[in-house]
mmCIF file of the N, C-alpha and C atoms, coordinates in Angstrom:
data_MODEL
# 
_entry.id   MODEL 
# 
loop_
_atom_site.group_PDB 
_atom_site.id 
_atom_site.type_symbol 
_atom_site.label_atom_id 
_atom_site.label_alt_id 
_atom_site.label_comp_id 
_atom_site.label_asym_id 
_atom_site.label_entity_id 
_atom_site.label_seq_id 
_atom_site.pdbx_PDB_ins_code 
_atom_site.Cartn_x 
_atom_site.Cartn_y 
_atom_site.Cartn_z 
_atom_site.occupancy 
_atom_site.B_iso_or_equiv 
_atom_site.pdbx_formal_charge 
_atom_site.auth_seq_id 
_atom_site.auth_comp_id 
_atom_site.auth_asym_id 
_atom_site.auth_atom_id 
_atom_site.pdbx_PDB_model_num 
ATOM 1   N N  . MET A 1 1  ? -17.131 6.734   -18.538 1.00 0.00 ? 1  MET A N  1 
ATOM 2   C CA . MET A 1 1  ? -15.812 7.321   -18.502 1.00 0.00 ? 1  MET A CA 1 
ATOM 3   C C  . MET A 1 1  ? -15.857 8.832   -18.602 1.00 0.00 ? 1  MET A C  1 
ATOM 4   N N  . GLU A 1 2  ? -16.892 9.372   -19.186 1.00 0.00 ? 2  GLU A N  1 
ATOM 5   C CA . GLU A 1 2  ? -16.925 10.826  -19.323 1.00 0.00 ? 2  GLU A CA 1 
ATOM 6   C C  . GLU A 1 2  ? -16.942 11.531  -17.984 1.00 0.00 ? 2  GLU A C  1 
ATOM 7   N N  . ALA A 1 3  ? -17.411 10.860  -16.961 1.00 0.00 ? 3  ALA A N  1 
ATOM 8   C CA . ALA A 1 3  ? -17.445 11.483  -15.644 1.00 0.00 ? 3  ALA A CA 1 
ATOM 9   C C  . ALA A 1 3  ? -16.051 11.823  -15.145 1.00 0.00 ? 3  ALA A C  1 
ATOM 10  N N  . VAL A 1 4  ? -15.029 11.130  -15.609 1.00 0.00 ? 4  VAL A N  1 
ATOM 11  C CA . VAL A 1 4  ? -13.668 11.429  -15.181 1.00 0.00 ? 4  VAL A CA 1 
ATOM 12  C C  . VAL A 1 4  ? -12.929 12.279  -16.201 1.00 0.00 ? 4  VAL A C  1 
ATOM 13  N N  . LEU A 1 5  ? -13.646 12.912  -17.103 1.00 0.00 ? 5  LEU A N  1 
ATOM 14  C CA . LEU A 1 5  ? -13.021 13.723  -18.143 1.00 0.00 ? 5  LEU A CA 1 
ATOM 15  C C  . LEU A 1 5  ? -13.411 15.186  -18.005 1.00 0.00 ? 5  LEU A C  1 
ATOM 16  N N  . PRO A 1 6  ? -12.980 15.847  -16.957 1.00 0.00 ? 6  PRO A N  1 
ATOM 17  C CA . PRO A 1 6  ? -13.352 17.239  -16.802 1.00 0.00 ? 6  PRO A CA 1 
ATOM 18  C C  . PRO A 1 6  ? -12.588 18.172  -17.722 1.00 0.00 ? 6  PRO A C  1 
ATOM 19  N N  . GLY A 1 7  ? -11.746 17.638  -18.601 1.00 0.00 ? 7  GLY A N  1 
ATOM 20  C CA . GLY A 1 7  ? -11.041 18.477  -19.563 1.00 0.00 ? 7  GLY A CA 1 
ATOM 21  C C  . GLY A 1 7  ? -9.629  18.830  -19.167 1.00 0.00 ? 7  GLY A C  1 
ATOM 22  N N  . HIS A 1 8  ? -9.077  18.139  -18.185 1.00 0.00 ? 8  HIS A N  1 
ATOM 23  C CA . HIS A 1 8  ? -7.686  18.414  -17.835 1.00 0.00 ? 8  HIS A CA 1 
ATOM 24  C C  . HIS A 1 8  ? -6.854  17.147  -17.983 1.00 0.00 ? 8  HIS A C  1 
ATOM 25  N N  . GLY A 1 9  ? -5.572  17.330  -18.096 1.00 0.00 ? 9  GLY A N  1 
ATOM 26  C CA . GLY A 1 9  ? -4.653  16.257  -18.411 1.00 0.00 ? 9  GLY A CA 1 
ATOM 27  C C  . GLY A 1 9  ? -4.695  15.029  -17.512 1.00 0.00 ? 9  GLY A C  1 
ATOM 28  N N  . PRO A 1 10 ? -4.607  15.165  -16.176 1.00 0.00 ? 10 PRO A N  1 
ATOM 29  C CA . PRO A 1 10 ? -4.569  13.968  -15.334 1.00 0.00 ? 10 PRO A CA 1 
ATOM 30  C C  . PRO A 1 10 ? -5.772  13.048  -15.517 1.00 0.00 ? 10 PRO A C  1 
ATOM 31  N N  . ALA A 1 11 ? -6.959  13.601  -15.595 1.00 0.00 ? 11 ALA A N  1 
ATOM 32  C CA . ALA A 1 11 ? -8.139  12.753  -15.811 1.00 0.00 ? 11 ALA A CA 1 
ATOM 33  C C  . ALA A 1 11 ? -8.090  12.102  -17.176 1.00 0.00 ? 11 ALA A C  1 
ATOM 34  N N  . ALA A 1 12 ? -7.623  12.829  -18.166 1.00 0.00 ? 12 ALA A N  1 
ATOM 35  C CA . ALA A 1 12 ? -7.552  12.275  -19.515 1.00 0.00 ? 12 ALA A CA 1 
ATOM 36  C C  . ALA A 1 12 ? -6.523  11.156  -19.600 1.00 0.00 ? 12 ALA A C  1 
ATOM 37  N N  . THR A 1 13 ? -5.428  11.244  -18.863 1.00 0.00 ? 13 THR A N  1 
ATOM 38  C CA . THR A 1 13 ? -4.465  10.151  -18.891 1.00 0.00 ? 13 THR A CA 1 
ATOM 39  C C  . THR A 1 13 ? -5.024  8.921   -18.197 1.00 0.00 ? 13 THR A C  1 
ATOM 40  N N  . ARG A 1 14 ? -5.853  9.100   -17.168 1.00 0.00 ? 14 ARG A N  1 
ATOM 41  C CA . ARG A 1 14 ? -6.534  7.949   -16.552 1.00 0.00 ? 14 ARG A CA 1 
ATOM 42  C C  . ARG A 1 14 ? -7.442  7.285   -17.571 1.00 0.00 ? 14 ARG A C  1 
ATOM 43  N N  . VAL A 1 15 ? -8.164  8.094   -18.324 1.00 0.00 ? 15 VAL A N  1 
ATOM 44  C CA . VAL A 1 15 ? -9.059  7.553   -19.347 1.00 0.00 ? 15 VAL A CA 1 
ATOM 45  C C  . VAL A 1 15 ? -8.257  6.820   -20.415 1.00 0.00 ? 15 VAL A C  1 
ATOM 46  N N  . ALA A 1 16 ? -7.121  7.365   -20.805 1.00 0.00 ? 16 ALA A N  1 
ATOM 47  C CA . ALA A 1 16 ? -6.288  6.714   -21.822 1.00 0.00 ? 16 ALA A CA 1 
ATOM 48  C C  . ALA A 1 16 ? -5.857  5.325   -21.365 1.00 0.00 ? 16 ALA A C  1 
ATOM 49  N N  . VAL A 1 17 ? -5.454  5.199   -20.108 1.00 0.00 ? 17 VAL A N  1 
ATOM 50  C CA . VAL A 1 17 ? -5.069  3.887   -19.573 1.00 0.00 ? 17 VAL A CA 1 
ATOM 51  C C  . VAL A 1 17 ? -6.264  2.946   -19.612 1.00 0.00 ? 17 VAL A C  1 
ATOM 52  N N  . LEU A 1 18 ? -7.442  3.451   -19.266 1.00 0.00 ? 18 LEU A N  1 
ATOM 53  C CA . LEU A 1 18 ? -8.643  2.612   -19.238 1.00 0.00 ? 18 LEU A CA 1 
ATOM 54  C C  . LEU A 1 18 ? -9.109  2.209   -20.635 1.00 0.00 ? 18 LEU A C  1 
ATOM 55  N N  . LEU A 1 19 ? -8.858  3.038   -21.624 1.00 0.00 ? 19 LEU A N  1 
ATOM 56  C CA . LEU A 1 19 ? -9.235  2.704   -23.000 1.00 0.00 ? 19 LEU A CA 1 
ATOM 57  C C  . LEU A 1 19 ? -8.275  1.705   -23.639 1.00 0.00 ? 19 LEU A C  1 
ATOM 58  N N  . GLY A 1 20 ? -7.092  1.591   -23.109 1.00 0.00 ? 20 GLY A N  1 
ATOM 59  C CA . GLY A 1 20 ? -6.088  0.691   -23.670 1.00 0.00 ? 20 GLY A CA 1 
ATOM 60  C C  . GLY A 1 20 ? -6.535  -0.747  -23.828 1.00 0.00 ? 20 GLY A C  1 
ATOM 61  N N  . PRO A 1 21 ? -7.186  -1.358  -22.819 1.00 0.00 ? 21 PRO A N  1 
ATOM 62  C CA . PRO A 1 21 ? -7.628  -2.738  -23.001 1.00 0.00 ? 21 PRO A CA 1 
ATOM 63  C C  . PRO A 1 21 ? -8.595  -2.921  -24.179 1.00 0.00 ? 21 PRO A C  1 
ATOM 64  N N  . ALA A 1 22 ? -9.358  -1.897  -24.511 1.00 0.00 ? 22 ALA A N  1 
ATOM 65  C CA . ALA A 1 22 ? -10.232 -1.996  -25.683 1.00 0.00 ? 22 ALA A CA 1 
ATOM 66  C C  . ALA A 1 22 ? -9.404  -2.110  -26.957 1.00 0.00 ? 22 ALA A C  1 
ATOM 67  N N  . ALA A 1 23 ? -8.262  -1.414  -26.995 1.00 0.00 ? 23 ALA A N  1 
ATOM 68  C CA . ALA A 1 23 ? -7.372  -1.501  -28.159 1.00 0.00 ? 23 ALA A CA 1 
ATOM 69  C C  . ALA A 1 23 ? -6.795  -2.903  -28.261 1.00 0.00 ? 23 ALA A C  1 
ATOM 70  N N  . ALA A 1 24 ? -6.403  -3.466  -27.138 1.00 0.00 ? 24 ALA A N  1 
ATOM 71  C CA . ALA A 1 24 ? -5.870  -4.829  -27.142 1.00 0.00 ? 24 ALA A CA 1 
ATOM 72  C C  . ALA A 1 24 ? -6.933  -5.814  -27.605 1.00 0.00 ? 24 ALA A C  1 
ATOM 73  N N  . ARG A 1 25 ? -8.137  -5.566  -27.203 1.00 0.00 ? 25 ARG A N  1 
ATOM 74  C CA . ARG A 1 25 ? -9.257  -6.428  -27.606 1.00 0.00 ? 25 ARG A CA 1 
ATOM 75  C C  . ARG A 1 25 ? -9.453  -6.380  -29.120 1.00 0.00 ? 25 ARG A C  1 
ATOM 76  N N  . ARG A 1 26 ? -9.394  -5.193  -29.694 1.00 0.00 ? 26 ARG A N  1 
ATOM 77  C CA . ARG A 1 26 ? -9.531  -5.054  -31.152 1.00 0.00 ? 26 ARG A CA 1 
ATOM 78  C C  . ARG A 1 26 ? -8.404  -5.783  -31.870 1.00 0.00 ? 26 ARG A C  1 
ATOM 79  N N  . ARG A 1 27 ? -7.181  -5.621  -31.382 1.00 0.00 ? 27 ARG A N  1 
ATOM 80  C CA . ARG A 1 27 ? -6.032  -6.281  -32.017 1.00 0.00 ? 27 ARG A CA 1 
ATOM 81  C C  . ARG A 1 27 ? -6.143  -7.801  -31.951 1.00 0.00 ? 27 ARG A C  1 
ATOM 82  N N  . ALA A 1 28 ? -6.820  -8.304  -30.938 1.00 0.00 ? 28 ALA A N  1 
ATOM 83  C CA . ALA A 1 28 ? -6.997  -9.749  -30.789 1.00 0.00 ? 28 ALA A CA 1 
ATOM 84  C C  . ALA A 1 28 ? -8.172  -10.265 -31.616 1.00 0.00 ? 28 ALA A C  1 
ATOM 85  N N  . GLY A 1 29 ? -8.821  -9.383  -32.361 1.00 0.00 ? 29 GLY A N  1 
ATOM 86  C CA . GLY A 1 29 ? -9.929  -9.803  -33.212 1.00 0.00 ? 29 GLY A CA 1 
ATOM 87  C C  . GLY A 1 29 ? -11.276 -9.823  -32.521 1.00 0.00 ? 29 GLY A C  1 
ATOM 88  N N  . ALA A 1 30 ? -11.389 -9.135  -31.393 1.00 0.00 ? 30 ALA A N  1 
ATOM 89  C CA . ALA A 1 30 ? -12.654 -9.074  -30.653 1.00 0.00 ? 30 ALA A CA 1 
ATOM 90  C C  . ALA A 1 30 ? -13.017 -7.620  -30.383 1.00 0.00 ? 30 ALA A C  1 
ATOM 91  N N  . PRO A 1 31 ? -13.404 -6.877  -31.418 1.00 0.00 ? 31 PRO A N  1 
ATOM 92  C CA . PRO A 1 31 ? -13.704 -5.458  -31.222 1.00 0.00 ? 31 PRO A CA 1 
ATOM 93  C C  . PRO A 1 31 ? -14.917 -5.237  -30.324 1.00 0.00 ? 31 PRO A C  1 
ATOM 94  N N  . LEU A 1 32 ? -15.025 -4.023  -29.839 1.00 0.00 ? 32 LEU A N  1 
ATOM 95  C CA . LEU A 1 32 ? -16.184 -3.662  -29.028 1.00 0.00 ? 32 LEU A CA 1 
ATOM 96  C C  . LEU A 1 32 ? -17.454 -3.828  -29.858 1.00 0.00 ? 32 LEU A C  1 
ATOM 97  N N  . PRO A 1 33 ? -18.551 -4.163  -29.201 1.00 0.00 ? 33 PRO A N  1 
ATOM 98  C CA . PRO A 1 33 ? -19.828 -4.228  -29.917 1.00 0.00 ? 33 PRO A CA 1 
ATOM 99  C C  . PRO A 1 33 ? -20.184 -2.843  -30.462 1.00 0.00 ? 33 PRO A C  1 
ATOM 100 N N  . PRO A 1 34 ? -20.907 -2.789  -31.585 1.00 0.00 ? 34 PRO A N  1 
ATOM 101 C CA . PRO A 1 34 ? -21.262 -1.500  -32.176 1.00 0.00 ? 34 PRO A CA 1 
ATOM 102 C C  . PRO A 1 34 ? -21.934 -0.536  -31.191 1.00 0.00 ? 34 PRO A C  1 
ATOM 103 N N  . ALA A 1 35 ? -22.735 -1.051  -30.288 1.00 0.00 ? 35 ALA A N  1 
ATOM 104 C CA . ALA A 1 35 ? -23.424 -0.188  -29.320 1.00 0.00 ? 35 ALA A CA 1 
ATOM 105 C C  . ALA A 1 35 ? -22.440 0.531   -28.396 1.00 0.00 ? 35 ALA A C  1 
ATOM 106 N N  . GLU A 1 36 ? -21.287 -0.062  -28.148 1.00 0.00 ? 36 GLU A N  1 
ATOM 107 C CA . GLU A 1 36 ? -20.277 0.544   -27.282 1.00 0.00 ? 36 GLU A CA 1 
ATOM 108 C C  . GLU A 1 36 ? -19.234 1.336   -28.068 1.00 0.00 ? 36 GLU A C  1 
ATOM 109 N N  . ARG A 1 37 ? -19.089 1.040   -29.334 1.00 0.00 ? 37 ARG A N  1 
ATOM 110 C CA . ARG A 1 37 ? -18.039 1.649   -30.156 1.00 0.00 ? 37 ARG A CA 1 
ATOM 111 C C  . ARG A 1 37 ? -18.180 3.169   -30.255 1.00 0.00 ? 37 ARG A C  1 
ATOM 112 N N  . ALA A 1 38 ? -19.394 3.663   -30.479 1.00 0.00 ? 38 ALA A N  1 
ATOM 113 C CA . ALA A 1 38 ? -19.591 5.114   -30.613 1.00 0.00 ? 38 ALA A CA 1 
ATOM 114 C C  . ALA A 1 38 ? -19.202 5.837   -29.326 1.00 0.00 ? 38 ALA A C  1 
ATOM 115 N N  . ASP A 1 39 ? -19.577 5.267   -28.193 1.00 0.00 ? 39 ASP A N  1 
ATOM 116 C CA . ASP A 1 39 ? -19.200 5.882   -26.908 1.00 0.00 ? 39 ASP A CA 1 
ATOM 117 C C  . ASP A 1 39 ? -17.684 5.878   -26.735 1.00 0.00 ? 39 ASP A C  1 
ATOM 118 N N  . ALA A 1 40 ? -17.060 4.754   -27.042 1.00 0.00 ? 40 ALA A N  1 
ATOM 119 C CA . ALA A 1 40 ? -15.604 4.663   -26.902 1.00 0.00 ? 40 ALA A CA 1 
ATOM 120 C C  . ALA A 1 40 ? -14.902 5.651   -27.829 1.00 0.00 ? 40 ALA A C  1 
ATOM 121 N N  . ASP A 1 41 ? -15.392 5.811   -29.046 1.00 0.00 ? 41 ASP A N  1 
ATOM 122 C CA . ASP A 1 41 ? -14.789 6.766   -29.984 1.00 0.00 ? 41 ASP A CA 1 
ATOM 123 C C  . ASP A 1 41 ? -14.926 8.200   -29.483 1.00 0.00 ? 41 ASP A C  1 
ATOM 124 N N  . ARG A 1 42 ? -16.084 8.532   -28.948 1.00 0.00 ? 42 ARG A N  1 
ATOM 125 C CA . ARG A 1 42 ? -16.330 9.891   -28.450 1.00 0.00 ? 42 ARG A CA 1 
ATOM 126 C C  . ARG A 1 42 ? -15.450 10.204  -27.245 1.00 0.00 ? 42 ARG A C  1 
ATOM 127 N N  . VAL A 1 43 ? -15.361 9.260   -26.317 1.00 0.00 ? 43 VAL A N  1 
ATOM 128 C CA . VAL A 1 43 ? -14.536 9.456   -25.122 1.00 0.00 ? 43 VAL A CA 1 
ATOM 129 C C  . VAL A 1 43 ? -13.062 9.515   -25.503 1.00 0.00 ? 43 VAL A C  1 
ATOM 130 N N  . THR A 1 44 ? -12.651 8.677   -26.447 1.00 0.00 ? 44 THR A N  1 
ATOM 131 C CA . THR A 1 44 ? -11.260 8.684   -26.903 1.00 0.00 ? 44 THR A CA 1 
ATOM 132 C C  . THR A 1 44 ? -10.887 10.033  -27.496 1.00 0.00 ? 44 THR A C  1 
ATOM 133 N N  . ALA A 1 45 ? -11.751 10.589  -28.331 1.00 0.00 ? 45 ALA A N  1 
ATOM 134 C CA . ALA A 1 45 ? -11.469 11.888  -28.946 1.00 0.00 ? 45 ALA A CA 1 
ATOM 135 C C  . ALA A 1 45 ? -11.325 12.972  -27.886 1.00 0.00 ? 45 ALA A C  1 
ATOM 136 N N  . SER A 1 46 ? -12.192 12.966  -26.882 1.00 0.00 ? 46 SER A N  1 
ATOM 137 C CA . SER A 1 46 ? -12.107 13.961  -25.810 1.00 0.00 ? 46 SER A CA 1 
ATOM 138 C C  . SER A 1 46 ? -10.843 13.784  -24.981 1.00 0.00 ? 46 SER A C  1 
ATOM 139 N N  . ALA A 1 47 ? -10.523 12.546  -24.657 1.00 0.00 ? 47 ALA A N  1 
ATOM 140 C CA . ALA A 1 47 ? -9.333  12.283  -23.836 1.00 0.00 ? 47 ALA A CA 1 
ATOM 141 C C  . ALA A 1 47 ? -8.058  12.600  -24.597 1.00 0.00 ? 47 ALA A C  1 
ATOM 142 N N  . ARG A 1 48 ? -8.038  12.329  -25.878 1.00 0.00 ? 48 ARG A N  1 
ATOM 143 C CA . ARG A 1 48 ? -6.848  12.574  -26.701 1.00 0.00 ? 48 ARG A CA 1 
ATOM 144 C C  . ARG A 1 48 ? -6.523  14.069  -26.754 1.00 0.00 ? 48 ARG A C  1 
ATOM 145 N N  . ALA A 1 49 ? -7.523  14.909  -26.762 1.00 0.00 ? 49 ALA A N  1 
ATOM 146 C CA . ALA A 1 49 ? -7.323  16.354  -26.877 1.00 0.00 ? 49 ALA A CA 1 
ATOM 147 C C  . ALA A 1 49 ? -6.772  16.979  -25.593 1.00 0.00 ? 49 ALA A C  1 
ATOM 148 N N  . ALA A 1 50 ? -7.125  16.437  -24.440 1.00 0.00 ? 50 ALA A N  1 
ATOM 149 C CA . ALA A 1 50 ? -6.775  17.077  -23.172 1.00 0.00 ? 50 ALA A CA 1 
ATOM 150 C C  . ALA A 1 50 ? -5.279  17.058  -22.845 1.00 0.00 ? 50 ALA A C  1 
ATOM 151 N N  . PRO A 1 51 ? -4.611  15.882  -22.806 1.00 0.00 ? 51 PRO A N  1 
ATOM 152 C CA . PRO A 1 51 ? -3.199  15.909  -22.411 1.00 0.00 ? 51 PRO A CA 1 
ATOM 153 C C  . PRO A 1 51 ? -2.257  16.131  -23.581 1.00 0.00 ? 51 PRO A C  1 
ATOM 154 N N  . GLY A 1 52 ? -2.781  16.066  -24.782 1.00 0.00 ? 52 GLY A N  1 
ATOM 155 C CA . GLY A 1 52 ? -1.938  16.133  -25.968 1.00 0.00 ? 52 GLY A CA 1 
ATOM 156 C C  . GLY A 1 52 ? -1.723  14.734  -26.530 1.00 0.00 ? 52 GLY A C  1 
ATOM 157 N N  . GLU A 1 53 ? -1.457  14.674  -27.819 1.00 0.00 ? 53 GLU A N  1 
ATOM 158 C CA . GLU A 1 53 ? -1.359  13.399  -28.530 1.00 0.00 ? 53 GLU A CA 1 
ATOM 159 C C  . GLU A 1 53 ? -0.282  12.474  -27.955 1.00 0.00 ? 53 GLU A C  1 
ATOM 160 N N  . ASP A 1 54 ? 0.903   12.995  -27.670 1.00 0.00 ? 54 ASP A N  1 
ATOM 161 C CA . ASP A 1 54 ? 1.988   12.141  -27.183 1.00 0.00 ? 54 ASP A CA 1 
ATOM 162 C C  . ASP A 1 54 ? 1.660   11.521  -25.827 1.00 0.00 ? 54 ASP A C  1 
ATOM 163 N N  . ALA A 1 55 ? 1.183   12.322  -24.903 1.00 0.00 ? 55 ALA A N  1 
ATOM 164 C CA . ALA A 1 55 ? 0.850   11.811  -23.569 1.00 0.00 ? 55 ALA A CA 1 
ATOM 165 C C  . ALA A 1 55 ? -0.289  10.805  -23.650 1.00 0.00 ? 55 ALA A C  1 
ATOM 166 N N  . PHE A 1 56 ? -1.306  11.120  -24.447 1.00 0.00 ? 56 PHE A N  1 
ATOM 167 C CA . PHE A 1 56 ? -2.420  10.199  -24.599 1.00 0.00 ? 56 PHE A CA 1 
ATOM 168 C C  . PHE A 1 56 ? -1.932  8.870   -25.176 1.00 0.00 ? 56 PHE A C  1 
ATOM 169 N N  . SER A 1 57 ? -1.169  8.919   -26.256 1.00 0.00 ? 57 SER A N  1 
ATOM 170 C CA . SER A 1 57 ? -0.714  7.696   -26.927 1.00 0.00 ? 57 SER A CA 1 
ATOM 171 C C  . SER A 1 57 ? 0.124   6.822   -26.006 1.00 0.00 ? 57 SER A C  1 
ATOM 172 N N  . GLU A 1 58 ? 0.988   7.454   -25.222 1.00 0.00 ? 58 GLU A N  1 
ATOM 173 C CA . GLU A 1 58 ? 1.831   6.696   -24.293 1.00 0.00 ? 58 GLU A CA 1 
ATOM 174 C C  . GLU A 1 58 ? 0.984   5.931   -23.281 1.00 0.00 ? 58 GLU A C  1 
ATOM 175 N N  . GLU A 1 59 ? 0.013   6.603   -22.678 1.00 0.00 ? 59 GLU A N  1 
ATOM 176 C CA . GLU A 1 59 ? -0.829  5.960   -21.671 1.00 0.00 ? 59 GLU A CA 1 
ATOM 177 C C  . GLU A 1 59 ? -1.787  4.953   -22.292 1.00 0.00 ? 59 GLU A C  1 
ATOM 178 N N  . TYR A 1 60 ? -2.273  5.242   -23.488 1.00 0.00 ? 60 TYR A N  1 
ATOM 179 C CA . TYR A 1 60 ? -3.181  4.337   -24.193 1.00 0.00 ? 60 TYR A CA 1 
ATOM 180 C C  . TYR A 1 60 ? -2.473  3.024   -24.497 1.00 0.00 ? 60 TYR A C  1 
ATOM 181 N N  . GLU A 1 61 ? -1.262  3.105   -25.011 1.00 0.00 ? 61 GLU A N  1 
ATOM 182 C CA . GLU A 1 61 ? -0.495  1.894   -25.316 1.00 0.00 ? 61 GLU A CA 1 
ATOM 183 C C  . GLU A 1 61 ? -0.124  1.148   -24.045 1.00 0.00 ? 61 GLU A C  1 
ATOM 184 N N  . ARG A 1 62 ? 0.145   1.897   -23.004 1.00 0.00 ? 62 ARG A N  1 
ATOM 185 C CA . ARG A 1 62 ? 0.432   1.267   -21.714 1.00 0.00 ? 62 ARG A CA 1 
ATOM 186 C C  . ARG A 1 62 ? -0.781  0.471   -21.243 1.00 0.00 ? 62 ARG A C  1 
ATOM 187 N N  . GLY A 1 63 ? -1.948  1.074   -21.359 1.00 0.00 ? 63 GLY A N  1 
ATOM 188 C CA . GLY A 1 63 ? -3.184  0.385   -20.986 1.00 0.00 ? 63 GLY A CA 1 
ATOM 189 C C  . GLY A 1 63 ? -3.462  -0.816  -21.862 1.00 0.00 ? 63 GLY A C  1 
ATOM 190 N N  . ALA A 1 64 ? -3.056  -0.753  -23.130 1.00 0.00 ? 64 ALA A N  1 
ATOM 191 C CA . ALA A 1 64 ? -3.287  -1.863  -24.060 1.00 0.00 ? 64 ALA A CA 1 
ATOM 192 C C  . ALA A 1 64 ? -2.485  -3.096  -23.666 1.00 0.00 ? 64 ALA A C  1 
ATOM 193 N N  . ARG A 1 65 ? -1.432  -2.906  -22.908 1.00 0.00 ? 65 ARG A N  1 
ATOM 194 C CA . ARG A 1 65 ? -0.623  -4.041  -22.459 1.00 0.00 ? 65 ARG A CA 1 
ATOM 195 C C  . ARG A 1 65 ? -1.162  -4.645  -21.158 1.00 0.00 ? 65 ARG A C  1 
ATOM 196 N N  . LEU A 1 66 ? -2.181  -4.042  -20.597 1.00 0.00 ? 66 LEU A N  1 
ATOM 197 C CA . LEU A 1 66 ? -2.759  -4.489  -19.334 1.00 0.00 ? 66 LEU A CA 1 
ATOM 198 C C  . LEU A 1 66 ? -4.120  -5.138  -19.556 1.00 0.00 ? 66 LEU A C  1 
ATOM 199 N N  . GLY A 1 67 ? -4.510  -5.949  -18.625 1.00 0.00 ? 67 GLY A N  1 
ATOM 200 C CA . GLY A 1 67 ? -5.880  -6.443  -18.617 1.00 0.00 ? 67 GLY A CA 1 
ATOM 201 C C  . GLY A 1 67 ? -6.784  -5.372  -18.042 1.00 0.00 ? 67 GLY A C  1 
ATOM 202 N N  . PRO A 1 68 ? -8.082  -5.502  -18.201 1.00 0.00 ? 68 PRO A N  1 
ATOM 203 C CA . PRO A 1 68 ? -9.001  -4.478  -17.686 1.00 0.00 ? 68 PRO A CA 1 
ATOM 204 C C  . PRO A 1 68 ? -8.852  -4.197  -16.189 1.00 0.00 ? 68 PRO A C  1 
ATOM 205 N N  . ALA A 1 69 ? -8.711  -5.233  -15.379 1.00 0.00 ? 69 ALA A N  1 
ATOM 206 C CA . ALA A 1 69 ? -8.601  -5.020  -13.925 1.00 0.00 ? 69 ALA A CA 1 
ATOM 207 C C  . ALA A 1 69 ? -7.318  -4.269  -13.564 1.00 0.00 ? 69 ALA A C  1 
ATOM 208 N N  . GLU A 1 70 ? -6.215  -4.642  -14.204 1.00 0.00 ? 70 GLU A N  1 
ATOM 209 C CA . GLU A 1 70 ? -4.944  -3.965  -13.930 1.00 0.00 ? 70 GLU A CA 1 
ATOM 210 C C  . GLU A 1 70 ? -4.982  -2.521  -14.427 1.00 0.00 ? 70 GLU A C  1 
ATOM 211 N N  . ALA A 1 71 ? -5.599  -2.275  -15.579 1.00 0.00 ? 71 ALA A N  1 
ATOM 212 C CA . ALA A 1 71 ? -5.724  -0.909  -16.087 1.00 0.00 ? 71 ALA A CA 1 
ATOM 213 C C  . ALA A 1 71 ? -6.532  -0.054  -15.111 1.00 0.00 ? 71 ALA A C  1 
ATOM 214 N N  . LEU A 1 72 ? -7.609  -0.609  -14.593 1.00 0.00 ? 72 LEU A N  1 
ATOM 215 C CA . LEU A 1 72 ? -8.427  0.121   -13.625 1.00 0.00 ? 72 LEU A CA 1 
ATOM 216 C C  . LEU A 1 72 ? -7.621  0.422   -12.367 1.00 0.00 ? 72 LEU A C  1 
ATOM 217 N N  . HIS A 1 73 ? -6.900  -0.564  -11.873 1.00 0.00 ? 73 HIS A N  1 
ATOM 218 C CA . HIS A 1 73 ? -6.075  -0.352  -10.675 1.00 0.00 ? 73 HIS A CA 1 
ATOM 219 C C  . HIS A 1 73 ? -5.040  0.752   -10.915 1.00 0.00 ? 73 HIS A C  1 
ATOM 220 N N  . ARG A 1 74 ? -4.333  0.685   -12.033 1.00 0.00 ? 74 ARG A N  1 
ATOM 221 C CA . ARG A 1 74 ? -3.302  1.696   -12.319 1.00 0.00 ? 74 ARG A CA 1 
ATOM 222 C C  . ARG A 1 74 ? -3.906  3.072   -12.511 1.00 0.00 ? 74 ARG A C  1 
ATOM 223 N N  . ALA A 1 75 ? -5.039  3.153   -13.187 1.00 0.00 ? 75 ALA A N  1 
ATOM 224 C CA . ALA A 1 75 ? -5.684  4.455   -13.378 1.00 0.00 ? 75 ALA A CA 1 
ATOM 225 C C  . ALA A 1 75 ? -6.090  5.052   -12.039 1.00 0.00 ? 75 ALA A C  1 
ATOM 226 N N  . ARG A 1 76 ? -6.545  4.222   -11.141 1.00 0.00 ? 76 ARG A N  1 
ATOM 227 C CA . ARG A 1 76 ? -6.966  4.703   -9.818  1.00 0.00 ? 76 ARG A CA 1 
ATOM 228 C C  . ARG A 1 76 ? -5.786  5.112   -8.948  1.00 0.00 ? 76 ARG A C  1 
ATOM 229 N N  . THR A 1 77 ? -4.683  4.387   -9.037  1.00 0.00 ? 77 THR A N  1 
ATOM 230 C CA . THR A 1 77 ? -3.581  4.645   -8.105  1.00 0.00 ? 77 THR A CA 1 
ATOM 231 C C  . THR A 1 77 ? -2.484  5.537   -8.677  1.00 0.00 ? 77 THR A C  1 
ATOM 232 N N  . GLU A 1 78 ? -2.093  5.326   -9.901  1.00 0.00 ? 78 GLU A N  1 
ATOM 233 C CA . GLU A 1 78 ? -0.963  6.071   -10.454 1.00 0.00 ? 78 GLU A CA 1 
ATOM 234 C C  . GLU A 1 78 ? -1.346  7.431   -11.010 1.00 0.00 ? 78 GLU A C  1 
ATOM 235 N N  . HIS A 1 79 ? -2.583  7.607   -11.386 1.00 0.00 ? 79 HIS A N  1 
ATOM 236 C CA . HIS A 1 79 ? -2.986  8.859   -12.015 1.00 0.00 ? 79 HIS A CA 1 
ATOM 237 C C  . HIS A 1 79 ? -4.000  9.629   -11.180 1.00 0.00 ? 79 HIS A C  1 
ATOM 238 N N  . SER A 1 80 ? -4.041  9.318   -9.906  1.00 0.00 ? 80 SER A N  1 
ATOM 239 C CA . SER A 1 80 ? -4.966  10.008  -9.017  1.00 0.00 ? 80 SER A CA 1 
ATOM 240 C C  . SER A 1 80 ? -4.407  11.386  -8.668  1.00 0.00 ? 80 SER A C  1 
ATOM 241 N N  . PRO A 1 81 ? -5.285  12.360  -8.455  1.00 0.00 ? 81 PRO A N  1 
ATOM 242 C CA . PRO A 1 81 ? -4.814  13.691  -8.048  1.00 0.00 ? 81 PRO A CA 1 
ATOM 243 C C  . PRO A 1 81 ? -3.987  13.592  -6.775  1.00 0.00 ? 81 PRO A C  1 
ATOM 244 N N  . GLY A 1 82 ? -2.926  14.341  -6.743  1.00 0.00 ? 82 GLY A N  1 
ATOM 245 C CA . GLY A 1 82 ? -2.068  14.369  -5.575  1.00 0.00 ? 82 GLY A CA 1 
ATOM 246 C C  . GLY A 1 82 ? -0.989  13.317  -5.564  1.00 0.00 ? 82 GLY A C  1 
ATOM 247 N N  . ARG A 1 83 ? -0.883  12.533  -6.631  1.00 0.00 ? 83 ARG A N  1 
ATOM 248 C CA . ARG A 1 83 ? 0.166   11.496  -6.702  1.00 0.00 ? 83 ARG A CA 1 
ATOM 249 C C  . ARG A 1 83 ? 1.226   11.897  -7.659  1.00 0.00 ? 83 ARG A C  1 
# 
């Protein structure tokens, strides 16, 4: 995910949508494996800083309501440059 985090808002909102399913997974009692958790925490911190807390939280929660495939589709189509 870091490849899509050049430090500007649109990429960070795509990342927020993509991180959302991980939040849903945690709430369902199936957290990420420890090997993936550190990466997810690091990417989340970077993405949260770029668009601002409110924008990040909105997209993150939106992603949490989606399955992984739908989150990927929305991140690719709704948050692509030029849209």
